[in-house]
N, CA and C atoms as a LAMMPS dump frame, in Angstrom:
ITEM: TIMESTEP
0
ITEM: NUMBER OF ATOMS
228
ITEM: BOX BOUNDS ff ff ff
-5.0000000000000000e+02 5.0000000000000000e+02
-5.0000000000000000e+02 5.0000000000000000e+02
-5.0000000000000000e+02 5.0000000000000000e+02
ITEM: ATOMS id mol type element x y z
1 1 1 N -5.28 5.573 20.505
2 1 2 C -4.355 6.421 19.738
3 1 3 C -4.605 7.754 19.879
4 2 1 N -3.354 8.518 20.023
5 2 2 C -3.711 10.008 20.339
6 2 3 C -4.279 10.698 19.281
7 3 1 N -4.972 11.749 19.5
8 3 2 C -5.776 12.586 18.561
9 3 3 C -4.738 13.201 17.446
10 4 1 N -3.633 13.646 18.013
11 4 2 C -2.564 14.439 17.1
12 4 3 C -2.153 13.351 15.929
13 5 1 N -2.116 12.187 16.308
14 5 2 C -1.722 11.017 15.384
15 5 3 C -2.855 10.608 14.443
16 6 1 N -3.995 10.583 15.009
17 6 2 C -5.076 10.071 14.181
18 6 3 C -5.568 10.824 13.123
19 7 1 N -5.588 12.213 13.283
20 7 2 C -5.902 13.19 12.298
21 7 3 C -5.075 13.031 10.996
22 8 1 N -3.774 13.098 11.049
23 8 2 C -2.968 12.987 9.812
24 8 3 C -3.094 11.604 9.028
25 9 1 N -3.17 10.485 10
26 9 2 C -3.256 9.239 9.506
27 9 3 C -4.548 9.142 8.801
28 10 1 N -5.594 9.785 9.305
29 10 2 C -6.942 9.523 8.523
30 10 3 C -7.007 10.293 7.218
31 11 1 N -6.232 11.385 7.065
32 11 2 C -6.18 12.088 5.783
33 11 3 C -5.29 11.351 4.786
34 12 1 N -4.262 10.876 5.279
35 12 2 C -3.283 10.046 4.557
36 12 3 C -4.08 8.855 3.921
37 13 1 N -4.806 8.053 4.699
38 13 2 C -5.546 6.846 4.271
39 13 3 C -6.672 7.409 3.229
40 14 1 N -7.351 8.523 3.515
41 14 2 C -8.361 8.994 2.599
42 14 3 C -7.895 9.297 1.302
43 15 1 N -6.732 10.119 1.092
44 15 2 C -6.085 10.575 0.081
45 15 3 C -5.561 9.236 -0.658
46 16 1 N -5.039 8.455 0.033
47 16 2 C -4.441 7.091 -0.612
48 16 3 C -5.641 6.278 -1.341
49 17 1 N -6.895 6.179 -0.704
50 17 2 C -7.935 5.338 -1.11
51 17 3 C -8.372 6.025 -2.372
52 18 1 N -8.717 7.241 -2.219
53 18 2 C -9.387 7.911 -3.424
54 18 3 C -8.435 8.035 -4.644
55 19 1 N -7.01 8.319 -4.288
56 19 2 C -6.181 8.6 -5.401
57 19 3 C -5.51 7.214 -6.07
58 20 1 N -5.588 5.94 -5.338
59 20 2 C -4.931 4.891 -5.58
60 20 3 C -4.904 4.549 -7.068
61 21 1 N -6.217 4.36 -7.815
62 21 2 C -6.071 4.167 -9.247
63 21 3 C -5.279 5.086 -9.992
64 22 1 N -5.25 6.423 -9.631
65 22 2 C -4.843 7.403 -10.51
66 22 3 C -3.285 7.442 -10.136
67 23 1 N -2.775 7.178 -8.846
68 23 2 C -1.378 7.165 -8.765
69 23 3 C -0.699 6.012 -9.341
70 24 1 N -1.42 4.75 -9.472
71 24 2 C -0.634 3.679 -10.084
72 24 3 C -0.318 4.094 -11.649
73 25 1 N -0.839 4.985 -12.355
74 25 2 C -0.447 5.31 -13.574
75 25 3 C 0.612 6.299 -13.713
76 26 1 N 1.278 6.885 -12.441
77 26 2 C 2.413 7.603 -12.38
78 26 3 C 3.418 6.694 -11.916
79 27 1 N 4.519 6.355 -12.806
80 27 2 C 5.546 5.404 -12.47
81 27 3 C 6.326 5.82 -11.255
82 28 1 N 6.584 7.1 -10.918
83 28 2 C 7.367 7.478 -9.883
84 28 3 C 6.568 7.149 -8.532
85 29 1 N 5.348 7.133 -8.563
86 29 2 C 4.415 7.071 -7.276
87 29 3 C 3.917 5.62 -7.136
88 30 1 N 4.16 4.738 -8.128
89 30 2 C 3.729 3.336 -8.11
90 30 3 C 4.139 2.554 -6.828
91 31 1 N 5.531 2.464 -6.622
92 31 2 C 6.034 1.65 -5.518
93 31 3 C 5.671 2.276 -4.324
94 32 1 N 5.774 3.772 -4.027
95 32 2 C 5.413 4.204 -2.674
96 32 3 C 3.816 4.089 -2.279
97 33 1 N 3.072 4.201 -3.324
98 33 2 C 1.653 3.798 -3.069
99 33 3 C 1.393 2.464 -2.837
100 34 1 N 2.004 1.512 -3.481
101 34 2 C 1.823 -0.062 -3.11
102 34 3 C 2.43 -0.171 -1.913
103 35 1 N 3.608 0.435 -1.35
104 35 2 C 3.994 0.289 -0.008
105 35 3 C 3.164 0.841 1.051
106 36 1 N 2.669 1.877 0.734
107 36 2 C 1.583 2.48 1.809
108 36 3 C 0.357 1.507 2.086
109 37 1 N -0.006 0.826 0.725
110 37 2 C -1.136 -0.016 0.739
111 37 3 C -0.74 -1.277 1.519
112 38 1 N 0.477 -1.867 1.367
113 38 2 C 0.907 -2.911 2.16
114 38 3 C 0.927 -2.655 3.695
115 39 1 N 1.462 -1.482 3.985
116 39 2 C 1.317 -1.002 5.555
117 39 3 C -0.025 -0.909 5.946
118 40 1 N -0.904 -0.308 5.205
119 40 2 C -2.275 -0.201 5.661
120 40 3 C -2.881 -1.66 5.833
121 41 1 N -2.734 -2.529 4.856
122 41 2 C -3.431 -3.72 5.023
123 41 3 C -2.744 -4.556 6.062
124 42 1 N -1.443 -4.489 6.216
125 42 2 C -0.783 -5.114 7.421
126 42 3 C -1.372 -4.751 8.76
127 43 1 N -1.41 -3.383 8.804
128 43 2 C -1.871 -2.733 10.036
129 43 3 C -3.218 -2.983 10.357
130 44 1 N -4.256 -3.101 9.399
131 44 2 C -5.583 -3.404 9.768
132 44 3 C -5.637 -4.77 9.989
133 45 1 N -4.873 -5.648 9.267
134 45 2 C -4.847 -7.247 9.538
135 45 3 C -4.377 -7.446 10.939
136 46 1 N -3.65 -6.758 11.481
137 46 2 C -2.957 -6.971 12.79
138 46 3 C -3.895 -6.494 13.946
139 47 1 N -4.664 -5.323 13.559
140 47 2 C -5.257 -4.636 14.69
141 47 3 C -6.84 -4.903 14.523
142 48 1 N -7.489 -5.475 13.589
143 48 2 C -8.847 -5.715 13.446
144 48 3 C -9.177 -7.218 13.027
145 49 1 N -10.146 -7.602 13.39
146 49 2 C -10.675 -8.962 13.124
147 49 3 C -11.345 -8.924 11.861
148 50 1 N -10.507 -9.225 10.702
149 50 2 C -10.944 -8.971 9.334
150 50 3 C -10.928 -10.305 8.621
151 51 1 N -10.515 -11.421 9.309
152 51 2 C -10.165 -12.572 8.705
153 51 3 C -9.074 -12.501 7.479
154 52 1 N -9.25 -13.342 6.423
155 52 2 C -8.164 -13.381 5.627
156 52 3 C -8.286 -12.229 4.59
157 53 1 N -9.255 -11.121 4.778
158 53 2 C -9.392 -10.101 3.66
159 53 3 C -7.96 -9.433 3.493
160 54 1 N -7.23 -9.003 4.674
161 54 2 C -5.92 -8.265 4.281
162 54 3 C -4.978 -9.111 3.479
163 55 1 N -5.056 -10.46 3.719
164 55 2 C -4.067 -11.358 2.876
165 55 3 C -4.564 -11.325 1.277
166 56 1 N -5.749 -11.424 1.222
167 56 2 C -6.289 -11.319 -0.159
168 56 3 C -5.841 -9.97 -0.889
169 57 1 N -5.991 -8.877 -0.152
170 57 2 C -5.666 -7.579 -0.74
171 57 3 C -4.14 -7.697 -1.081
172 58 1 N -3.392 -8.141 -0.207
173 58 2 C -1.873 -8.019 -0.416
174 58 3 C -1.64 -9.049 -1.585
175 59 1 N -2.252 -10.069 -1.824
176 59 2 C -2.088 -10.895 -3.093
177 59 3 C -2.653 -10.207 -4.234
178 60 1 N -3.481 -9.506 -4.238
179 60 2 C -3.947 -8.77 -5.377
180 60 3 C -3.059 -7.489 -5.797
181 61 1 N -2.299 -7.205 -4.954
182 61 2 C -1.27 -6.279 -5.218
183 61 3 C 0.029 -6.714 -6.16
184 62 1 N 0.017 -8.218 -6.114
185 62 2 C 1.359 -8.78 -6.79
186 62 3 C 1.267 -8.128 -8.224
187 63 1 N 0.186 -8.551 -9.081
188 63 2 C 0.297 -7.96 -10.386
189 63 3 C 0.463 -6.549 -10.706
190 64 1 N 0.45 -5.707 -9.632
191 64 2 C 0.791 -4.235 -9.958
192 64 3 C 2.121 -3.836 -9.655
193 65 1 N 2.935 -4.818 -9.221
194 65 2 C 4.283 -4.553 -8.974
195 65 3 C 5.035 -4.429 -10.42
196 66 1 N 5.744 -3.376 -10.668
197 66 2 C 6.377 -3.32 -12
198 66 3 C 7.373 -4.597 -12.212
199 67 1 N 7.449 -4.862 -13.7
200 67 2 C 8.267 -6.354 -13.789
201 67 3 C 9.656 -6.367 -13.315
202 68 1 N 10.438 -5.334 -13.151
203 68 2 C 11.776 -5.525 -12.91
204 68 3 C 12.082 -4.977 -11.402
205 69 1 N 11.071 -4.742 -10.756
206 69 2 C 11.127 -4.239 -9.37
207 69 3 C 11.85 -5.27 -8.402
208 70 1 N 11.52 -6.56 -8.616
209 70 2 C 12.084 -7.434 -7.58
210 70 3 C 13.435 -8.176 -8.094
211 71 1 N 13.877 -7.795 -9.272
212 71 2 C 14.966 -8.357 -9.787
213 71 3 C 16.258 -7.645 -9.331
214 72 1 N 17.377 -8.484 -8.979
215 72 2 C 18.59 -7.749 -8.578
216 72 3 C 19.248 -7.084 -9.887
217 73 1 N 20.019 -6.194 -9.597
218 73 2 C 20.815 -5.613 -10.731
219 73 3 C 21.898 -6.57 -11.064
220 74 1 N 22.147 -6.671 -12.418
221 74 2 C 23.251 -7.515 -12.832
222 74 3 C 24.583 -6.696 -12.881
223 75 1 N 25.58 -7.311 -12.253
224 75 2 C 26.871 -6.65 -12.262
225 75 3 C 27.31 -6.18 -13.718
226 76 1 N 27.825 -4.983 -13.869
227 76 2 C 28.376 -4.409 -15.222
228 76 3 C 29.558 -5.204 -15.654
């Protein structure tokens, strides 16, 4: 991976990992932070030999999804 891409990705992952529990308490950031976590765990699952760990982590995100995020809007 090129160095110009590795540096910002390293900082993004570092901020995400340290701030994850705090970001979950901010409703506006909850879904973007969970989306970044899904991308992170899918990426590591596809590029590293971690066994089923990424799948376990993705399953542990399910209770963190807000209650109405997956529901379709009802027509008015």
